[in-house]
C-alpha positions, 0 to 999 in steps of 0.5 A: 769089330774087335777080336776076342783077343782084344775085346774087354773081358769082365770078371764079376766078384759077387756074393751069391746069396747062399751065405754059410759057414761049416763051423758056424763062424760067419764073422768077417772084416775089411781085412779078410774081404780084401785078402779074399778078393785078392786071392780070387783074382790070383786064382783066376789068373792061375787058370787064365795066365794069358790074360795077365798081360792085359790092361787091368781095371777094378770097379765097384759101387757103394761099400766098394769105396772100401773094398776097392781101395783096400784091394787096390793097395794089394794089387799095386804091391804085386807087380809080378801078377798084376803088371798092368793095373791101370785104373779103378772106378768107384761109384757112389763109394763110401770114401769117408764115414765121417763126411758121409754122415756130415753131408747127409743131414744138410742134403735132407734139409735142403731137399725140404725133407727135414723141418727147419726147427729140427735142423736148427735144434741139432745145429745149436744143441750138438754142432756148435751152430754149424752142421756142415762141419759137425761130426754126426757119426761121433755123436751117435752115442751122445745121449742128448744128440741121439734122439735128434739124429734119430728123428732126422734120419727117420725122415728118409724112411719109405715112401722116400727112397733114400738111394734115389730121392726121385724114384718110386719106392717099391717094397716087397709084399708080406711074403717070403722075403727076409724083411729083417735083412731088407731093413738092414739095407737102410742107411743106419745099418750100412756103415756104422758097425765097427770098433770102437763104435761097434757098441752102437747097434747094441746101445743105441736104438734107431728106427731103421728105414726099410729099403726100397727093394722088391725081391719077392720074385727073385726069392721064389726063383732062386729057391726053386729046387731046379734052380738050386740044382742047376747052380750046384747049391747043396741041399744042406745050405740055407735058402737064398736071401737078398741079405743075410742078417747073421753075416751083416751083424757079424761084419767088422768095419776096420776103416772109416776113411780111405785117404791112405789107400787112395793116395797110395794107389794114385802114387803108383800111377794108377788112375782113379775115377770116383763118380756119383749119382747126384740124387743118392743120399746114402753115399752122396756126391757132396761127401765125395767132393769133400773127400777129394778136396781133403786130399789137397791135390792140384785141380786141373782146369778151372778151379771155381766152377765144375765143368759139365760133361755131356752125353753124346757130346757131338750132338747139337743139343747134347744132354748135360750128363753131370759135372766133372773135376780133375785132379793131378795124380790121375784122379777124376770126380764126376757126377751123373745128373738125375741118377741115384745110388746105382748109376749103371741102372739109372743112367745106363747110356751115360754110364757106358760112355763114362767108363769107356772114356775113362778106360780109353783116356778120352774126354768124358763128353765124347760119344762111344764109337758105334 
């Protein structure tokens, strides 16, 4: 048994769902989020300075593919407050917008979701005969290609769950759920607002897929008066919602690629784990693999075939949990077999083993000690 002094301590930084601004200005961007996260960590350490000497890791998923690297750069440049920044783990992170959209269409096609005629039409009309090298994101404002791209992405609408192709799509009833906000969770509204493409959402109309999210019970619970009182939510603040349209529509994306940030963090001696549930199409594993290839790092081990890692690797019939690839500079790439966008939810056993072994610098197939 570990003592409280040595056991891992988890600090969660999450949006609370009661977003508001006293001055009515809810505009925010990647720069501000990185700074706010950094200041939150400094405030935490000012309250618990005895924790500063511990090894320190940051983790996150999805758009944390931007949140974490931008925060990580601030941390590596502050050795005084963060002398033991050891690692960063990103799950299904959007490390490159261009590669994410580029790889999304072939995934639909090879899963039989998109008709061959439509796929070939996009290829010949907009992509010089090669979708796999096509800048789909750069075509969003192309009047010829826009309708074709819209048809392709509409194929991911419910009842298909784009966050996990093999999971049932559960939708909220026509009740108190903020349906418009849930729609914003669809793939078209996750990653395409920014300068200079910020005009996309005004000039280009796509049929955005509704997210496969069931939040009716959460909505009712979080808006109960006794719950709000227990959470010290002022009565003047708005109701709880899963997503906030106003905040979403005013968010300004500043980055489309995390190469510089990843390279800076790796160069500082901080280890990086990028892991991907392999049936997520929103932030997919092929995008992650292509991004890491673009860094031109040296592969450690076999260069042709990714090696499997297993759950409970000591067992005679160990389960293949996914595949792994290691690069110099302390960068690891793992897939998690059969998992969607949220690996800890879909594959909790494998996720625990993966993170435990990453932190302790062990083989990913080694079981977690009992």
